[in-house]
C-alpha positions as CSV (number, residue, x, y, z in Angstrom):
1,M,80.4,130.8,109.2
2,D,80.8,130.8,105.1
3,R,84.5,132.0,105.7
4,L,87.8,132.6,107.4
5,N,88.8,135.6,108.5
6,L,92.4,136.6,109.0
7,D,92.5,136.8,112.9
8,R,90.7,133.6,113.4
9,L,93.1,131.8,110.6
10,D,96.0,133.3,112.7
11,A,94.7,131.9,116.2
12,L,94.5,128.5,114.6
13,L,98.0,128.9,113.0
14,R,99.5,129.7,116.8
15,G,97.3,126.7,118.3
16,I,98.0,124.2,115.8
17,R,102.0,124.8,116.8
18,S,101.6,123.0,120.2
19,V,99.7,120.3,118.6
20,R,100.9,116.6,119.1
21,T,100.3,114.2,116.2
22,L,100.2,110.4,115.8
23,V,100.0,109.3,112.4
24,V,99.2,105.1,112.2
25,G,99.0,103.4,108.9
26,D,100.4,102.6,105.9
27,V,103.5,104.7,105.0
28,M,105.3,104.7,101.6
29,L,108.1,106.2,100.3
30,D,108.0,108.1,96.6
31,R,110.5,108.2,94.0
32,Y,110.5,110.3,91.2
33,L,112.7,110.2,87.9
34,H,112.2,113.4,85.9
35,G,113.8,113.8,82.2
36,S,112.8,114.5,78.6
37,A,111.5,112.4,76.3
38,S,112.1,113.1,72.0
39,R,111.6,109.0,70.8
40,I,110.1,105.9,70.8
41,S,111.9,102.8,71.8
42,P,112.5,100.4,69.1
43,E,111.7,97.8,71.2
44,A,108.4,98.2,72.4
45,P,106.0,101.4,71.5
46,V,106.9,103.5,74.5
47,P,109.2,106.7,75.2
48,V,112.5,107.1,76.1
49,V,113.0,109.1,78.8
50,R,116.6,110.6,79.1
51,I,116.8,110.9,83.1
52,S,118.2,114.1,84.3
53,G,116.8,114.5,87.8
54,Q,115.5,112.4,90.7
55,W,114.1,113.3,94.3
56,R,112.0,111.5,97.0
57,A,109.1,112.3,99.0
58,L,106.9,110.8,101.6
59,G,103.9,109.0,100.5
60,G,100.5,107.4,102.1
61,A,100.5,107.9,105.9
62,A,104.2,109.1,105.7
63,N,102.4,112.0,103.2
64,V,99.7,112.7,106.0
65,A,102.8,113.1,108.7
66,A,104.7,115.6,106.3
67,N,101.6,117.7,105.9
68,V,101.0,117.7,109.6
69,V,104.4,119.3,110.6
70,A,104.3,121.2,107.4
71,L,101.8,123.2,109.1
72,G,103.5,123.7,111.9
73,A,102.4,120.7,114.4
74,S,104.4,117.7,115.9
75,C,104.1,114.4,114.8
76,T,105.3,110.8,115.5
77,V,104.1,108.0,112.5
78,A,103.0,104.6,113.4
79,G,103.4,101.8,110.7
80,C,105.5,98.7,109.2
81,V,108.7,98.8,107.1
82,G,110.8,96.4,105.5
83,D,114.3,95.8,106.4
84,D,115.3,96.9,103.2
85,D,116.3,100.1,101.2
86,G,113.2,101.2,100.9
87,G,112.6,101.0,104.8
88,T,116.5,102.9,105.6
89,E,115.4,105.3,102.9
90,L,112.1,105.7,104.3
91,R,113.4,106.5,107.5
92,G,116.0,109.1,106.7
93,A,113.1,110.9,104.7
94,L,110.9,110.9,108.0
95,A,114.0,112.4,109.7
96,D,114.6,114.7,107.2
97,A,111.4,115.9,107.7
98,G,111.2,116.3,111.3
99,I,109.0,113.5,112.0
100,D,109.7,111.1,114.9
101,D,109.6,107.4,113.7
102,A,109.1,105.5,117.3
103,G,105.9,103.9,116.3
104,L,107.4,102.4,113.1
105,V,108.1,98.5,113.2
106,T,110.7,96.7,111.1
107,V,109.1,93.8,109.8
108,P,112.0,91.2,108.6
109,G,111.7,90.1,105.0
110,R,108.7,92.3,104.2
111,Q,108.6,94.8,101.3
112,T,108.5,98.5,102.1
113,T,106.2,100.1,100.0
114,V,108.1,101.8,97.2
115,K,106.2,104.1,94.5
116,T,108.4,105.1,91.6
117,R,107.2,107.7,88.7
118,V,108.8,108.3,85.5
119,L,108.4,112.1,84.4
120,S,108.7,113.5,81.2
121,R,108.3,117.3,81.2
122,H,106.2,117.2,84.3
123,H,103.7,114.6,82.5
124,Q,104.1,111.4,83.8
125,V,104.2,108.5,81.6
126,A,105.2,105.5,83.9
127,R,104.9,104.4,87.3
128,Y,105.9,101.0,89.1
129,D,105.2,100.1,92.4
130,M,107.4,97.6,94.8
131,E,105.3,96.4,97.9
132,V,102.9,93.9,99.3
133,E,99.2,94.0,100.5
134,E,99.2,91.4,102.7
135,D,98.0,92.0,106.7
136,L,100.2,92.0,109.1
137,D,100.4,88.8,110.9
138,A,99.7,88.4,114.7
139,E,103.2,88.9,116.0
140,W,103.8,92.0,113.8
141,S,100.4,93.6,114.6
142,G,100.7,93.1,118.5
143,R,104.1,94.9,118.0
144,L,102.3,97.5,116.5
145,A,99.5,98.2,118.1
146,A,101.9,98.1,121.7
147,S,104.2,100.7,119.8
148,I,100.9,102.5,119.1
149,R,99.6,102.3,122.9
150,E,103.1,103.6,124.0
151,C,103.2,106.6,121.4
152,A,99.6,107.6,121.7
153,V,100.3,109.0,125.7
154,D,101.5,112.0,124.4
155,V,99.4,112.8,121.8
156,D,96.6,115.3,121.2
157,V,94.9,113.5,118.2
158,L,95.4,110.5,116.1
159,I,95.1,110.3,112.5
160,L,94.7,106.7,110.8
161,E,95.5,106.7,107.1
162,D,94.4,103.2,105.4
163,Y,95.7,102.7,102.0
164,N,95.0,98.9,102.0
165,K,98.7,97.6,102.2
166,G,98.2,95.9,105.3
167,A,99.0,97.8,108.6
168,L,95.3,99.1,110.0
169,V,94.3,95.1,110.7
170,P,91.7,95.1,113.3
171,E,94.4,94.6,116.5
172,V,96.0,98.0,115.3
173,I,92.6,100.0,114.8
174,A,91.6,98.7,118.0
175,A,94.5,99.9,119.7
176,A,94.3,103.0,118.0
177,M,90.6,103.4,118.6
178,G,90.9,102.9,122.3
179,A,93.6,105.3,123.0
180,G,91.0,107.9,124.2
181,R,92.1,110.4,122.0
182,P,90.1,112.2,118.8
183,V,90.6,110.1,116.0
184,I,90.2,111.2,112.4
185,V,90.0,108.2,109.5
186,D,90.8,108.4,106.1
187,P,88.9,104.6,105.0
188,K,89.7,102.2,102.5
189,A,87.8,99.4,101.6
190,R,89.1,96.4,103.7
191,N,88.0,97.4,106.9
192,F,85.9,100.1,106.0
193,F,83.2,99.4,108.8
194,A,85.4,99.2,111.5
195,Y,86.0,102.4,113.1
196,A,82.9,103.1,115.3
197,G,83.3,106.4,117.1
198,A,85.9,107.7,115.1
199,S,85.6,111.9,115.7
200,V,85.9,112.5,112.0
201,F,85.3,109.9,109.1
202,K,87.0,110.8,105.8
203,P,86.4,108.9,102.7
204,N,86.1,110.0,99.7
205,L,83.4,109.7,96.9
206,A,84.8,106.7,95.4
207,E,85.5,104.8,98.6
208,L,82.4,105.2,99.6
209,E,80.6,104.2,96.6
210,A,82.5,101.4,96.6
211,A,82.2,99.9,100.4
212,L,78.8,100.4,100.4
213,Q,78.2,99.2,96.7
214,D,75.5,101.8,96.0
215,R,75.5,105.1,94.6
216,V,76.3,108.0,97.1
217,V,73.5,110.7,97.4
218,A,75.8,113.7,99.1
219,D,73.0,116.5,98.8
220,D,70.6,114.7,100.6
221,P,70.8,115.4,104.3
222,G,68.4,112.6,105.3
223,W,70.8,110.5,103.1
224,M,73.7,111.5,105.0
225,A,72.5,111.5,108.7
226,A,71.5,107.9,108.1
227,M,75.3,107.2,106.6
228,R,76.8,108.8,109.9
229,G,74.7,106.4,112.1
230,R,75.6,103.2,109.9
231,L,79.4,104.4,110.4
232,A,78.6,105.0,113.8
233,C,81.0,108.2,113.7
234,E,80.7,111.4,115.3
235,N,81.4,113.6,112.0
236,L,81.0,112.4,108.7
237,L,83.0,114.4,106.1
238,V,82.8,113.1,102.4
239,T,85.2,114.3,99.8
240,L,83.5,114.8,96.2
241,G,86.7,116.0,93.9
242,E,85.6,118.9,92.4
243,G,82.4,118.6,94.2
244,G,83.8,120.0,97.1
245,M,82.8,118.6,100.8
246,A,79.8,117.1,102.2
247,L,79.5,117.3,105.7
248,M,77.5,115.7,108.2
249,T,78.1,117.2,111.8
250,A,77.4,115.5,115.4
251,D,74.5,117.8,115.9
252,G,72.9,116.8,112.6
253,E,74.1,120.1,110.3
254,H,74.4,118.9,106.7
255,V,76.6,121.5,105.0
256,R,78.2,121.8,101.6
257,V,81.6,122.8,100.9
258,P,82.2,124.2,97.4
259,A,85.6,123.6,96.1
260,V,87.9,126.2,95.9
261,A,88.3,127.5,92.7
262,R,91.9,127.2,91.5
263,S,94.5,125.6,89.0
264,V,94.7,121.7,88.7
265,Y,98.0,120.4,88.1
266,D,98.1,117.3,89.7
267,V,95.7,116.0,92.5
268,S,97.8,113.1,94.0
269,G,97.9,113.6,97.7
270,A,95.2,116.0,97.9
271,G,93.4,113.4,100.2
272,D,96.1,113.4,102.5
273,T,96.3,116.9,103.0
274,V,92.9,117.5,103.5
275,T,93.2,114.7,106.5
276,A,96.1,116.4,108.3
277,T,94.6,119.8,108.1
278,V,91.2,118.6,109.4
279,A,93.2,116.9,112.2
280,V,95.5,119.9,113.7
281,A,93.1,122.7,113.2
282,M,90.5,120.7,115.1
283,A,92.8,119.9,117.8
284,A,94.0,123.5,117.7
285,G,90.3,124.0,118.6
286,S,88.0,124.6,115.2
287,G,85.2,123.2,115.0
288,I,84.5,120.3,112.5
289,L,82.8,122.9,109.5
290,E,85.8,125.5,110.2
291,A,88.3,122.8,110.1
292,A,86.9,121.2,106.8
293,I,86.7,125.1,105.3
294,L,90.4,125.4,106.2
295,A,91.1,121.9,104.5
296,N,89.1,123.4,101.4
297,H,91.9,126.0,100.8
298,A,94.5,123.8,101.8
299,A,93.5,121.1,98.8
300,A,93.1,123.7,96.8
301,L,96.7,124.5,97.0
302,E,98.0,121.4,97.1
303,V,96.5,120.0,93.8
304,G,98.4,123.1,92.1
305,K,101.5,121.4,92.7
306,L,103.7,118.7,91.1
307,G,103.4,115.2,92.7
308,V,102.4,114.8,96.4
309,A,102.9,118.0,98.1
310,V,102.3,119.9,101.3
311,V,100.9,123.0,102.2
312,T,102.2,125.7,104.6
313,P,100.7,128.4,106.7
314,A,102.2,130.9,104.6
315,E,100.2,129.7,101.6
316,L,97.2,129.1,103.6
317,R,96.9,132.4,105.0
318,E,97.6,134.0,101.4
319,A,95.2,131.9,99.8
320,V,92.5,133.1,102.7
321,A,93.7,136.9,102.3
322,E,93.0,136.7,98.6
323,G,89.2,136.2,99.8
324,V,88.5,133.2,97.6
325,P,85.4,131.3,98.8
326,G,86.5,128.4,100.4
327,G,83.5,127.9,102.9
328,A,79.5,126.7,103.0
329,A,77.9,127.1,99.7
330,G,75.0,129.5,99.0
331,P,71.8,129.5,100.3
332,G,69.9,125.9,101.1
333,S,73.3,124.5,101.5
334,R,72.7,123.9,105.4
335,T,70.6,122.1,106.8
336,R,69.9,120.7,110.3
337,T,68.2,117.3,111.0
338,G,66.1,115.9,113.4
339,E,69.1,113.6,114.9
340,G,71.1,114.4,117.9
């Protein structure tokens, strides 16, 4: 199957509406300050931005959750916030998006991750972050693990979204992986090899090369099969930016999915969109290749928007209806290895 037809897409989109999702990981709040810069500061060689507007968005694991609900599924998020203004604002933003925050724990004295971007005429001129990266201690990781076990009882799929901000420690990962549900993992370096048994393991090229300290050979079926075995995942999906995706499936099929040709405005959050789309599509009954093709279309739509953004079912349907190729590449792109 090289493309999605509209009948199949419509069936998946209907199925997604009944999917229940739990997103676990490093939640963040993104703030945007927008204005214009017409002069350089006399104090330092930096632009002076006259702010004319501001808005907030969900970031990190919370952005994955926002993408899940935008696609029509329901979502609960589990992670940690501080007892600070950022934590209060983040919970408010989750509520505004229709996301259940029942899995969040509030850690006294911990800084909620808040990233503030300063934009001039839609170009980012500065970003400042307020965050801590230390792992949760035993008390709070235990509380978060208990929260995950409780929330996971009533969901169809779990998404683990790691940004190396300290929420996904071994006890928390074990609680999620042991919940008895399909698990989609978007990893970072700190616990890269801690997700044995994942239904889909979805690193990007830079993350995989950093973890391996070696070059990734995503076009080599043998290399991809060996890597899938090393990571002990069912399906390995490597996102390659403008190179599309490389997939090694549980039954040993290697597929290259080329990027959809669209205008790129801002790549922020594209990986979150891919993760969310793969998770809800598979929970709605798609296979991994079908989910990857749908996620490929979703990512192409997301990078055409400013900042972290979500993609709607209507946008996906329009993109697929346009007939823009988003599926497996041409002859020779699909190979089945001897492994099972």
